[in-house]
C-alpha positions as CSV (number, residue, x, y, z in Angstrom):
1,M,134.2,131.8,40.6
2,A,136.6,133.5,42.9
3,K,139.0,135.9,41.7
4,E,142.6,134.7,42.0
5,P,144.7,136.6,44.5
6,T,147.2,139.1,43.1
7,A,150.9,138.9,43.6
8,Q,150.5,141.7,46.2
9,E,147.8,139.8,48.1
10,L,149.9,136.6,48.0
11,G,152.9,138.6,49.4
12,M,150.7,140.0,52.2
13,A,149.3,136.4,52.9
14,R,152.8,135.1,53.4
15,H,153.8,138.1,55.7
16,C,150.6,137.5,57.7
17,L,151.4,133.9,58.1
18,Q,154.8,134.7,59.4
19,V,153.3,137.0,61.9
20,L,150.6,134.5,63.0
21,R,153.3,131.8,63.3
22,A,155.4,134.1,65.4
23,V,152.5,135.0,67.7
24,Q,151.8,131.3,68.3
25,K,155.5,130.6,69.0
26,D,156.2,133.7,71.2
27,S,159.4,134.2,69.2
28,R,159.6,137.8,68.1
29,T,160.4,141.3,69.4
30,S,158.1,144.3,69.1
31,G,160.5,145.8,66.5
32,W,160.0,142.9,64.4
33,Y,156.2,143.1,64.3
34,S,156.4,146.7,63.7
35,G,158.7,146.1,60.6
36,E,161.8,147.9,62.2
37,V,164.0,144.9,61.3
38,R,166.0,145.3,58.0
39,G,164.4,143.3,55.3
40,K,161.2,142.8,57.3
41,E,159.6,146.0,56.7
42,D,156.5,144.5,55.3
43,I,155.9,142.5,58.5
44,G,154.7,145.7,60.0
45,T,152.1,146.2,57.3
46,A,151.0,142.5,58.0
47,T,150.8,143.0,61.7
48,A,148.6,146.0,61.4
49,S,146.4,144.3,58.9
50,L,146.0,141.4,61.4
51,V,145.1,143.8,64.2
52,R,142.6,145.6,62.0
53,K,141.0,142.2,61.0
54,G,140.9,141.3,64.7
55,L,142.9,138.2,64.5
56,I,145.7,139.4,66.8
57,Q,145.9,142.1,69.6
58,P,148.5,143.9,71.5
59,A,149.6,142.2,74.6
60,T,151.8,143.0,77.6
61,G,154.7,141.2,78.8
62,P,157.5,139.7,76.6
63,Q,155.1,138.7,73.8
64,P,154.0,141.9,72.0
65,F,150.9,140.2,70.5
66,R,148.4,137.4,71.1
67,L,145.8,135.7,69.2
68,T,142.3,136.8,69.7
69,K,139.3,134.4,69.9
70,K,138.6,135.3,66.2
71,G,142.3,134.6,65.4
72,K,142.1,131.2,67.0
73,E,139.0,130.3,65.2
74,F,140.6,131.5,61.9
75,I,143.5,129.2,62.4
76,A,141.4,126.5,63.7
77,T,139.2,126.5,60.4
78,Q,142.3,126.7,58.3
79,I,144.4,124.1,60.3
80,K,144.9,121.7,57.5
81,E,146.1,124.4,55.2
82,W,148.1,125.9,58.0
83,E,149.9,122.8,58.8
84,A,150.7,122.2,55.1
85,F,151.9,125.8,54.8
86,V,154.2,125.6,57.8
87,A,155.6,122.3,56.5
88,K,156.0,123.5,53.0
89,L,156.2,127.4,53.2
90,N,156.7,128.1,49.6
91,R,154.0,126.1,48.0
92,P,152.1,128.4,45.8
93,E,148.8,126.6,46.0
94,T,148.8,126.7,49.7
95,L,149.6,130.4,50.0
96,E,146.8,131.1,47.4
97,K,144.3,129.2,49.3
98,F,145.4,131.1,52.7
99,A,145.3,134.4,50.8
100,K,141.8,133.9,49.7
101,A,140.8,132.8,53.2
102,L,142.4,135.9,54.6
103,R,140.6,138.1,52.1
104,R,137.3,136.8,53.4
105,V,138.1,138.0,56.9
106,A,136.4,141.3,57.4
107,E,138.3,144.0,59.2
108,D,137.0,145.0,62.6
109,K,135.4,148.5,62.8
110,A,136.9,149.7,66.2
């Protein structure tokens, strides 16, 4: 039986989802991704985690990050949960499921 995500893992999953959603929508500044916006400091940690996992990568131009092939595949495998999460951002069971999936993504060893 899989271990339940901790409160810290759930919080990180929520921030990672915010970053992935922003990457898809092309809607944030580089300062937001690096956690330089007041109240969004944890976004920087989430961005770094997604880069280490190989789900996003730095990009040139107005959008500071873009999904990698691995990131697109991750979202595609999680699409039903992803859509439910976007529609109902604060549902604990959706966040928990996403946190477990995110935990299974190995970090790239660059």
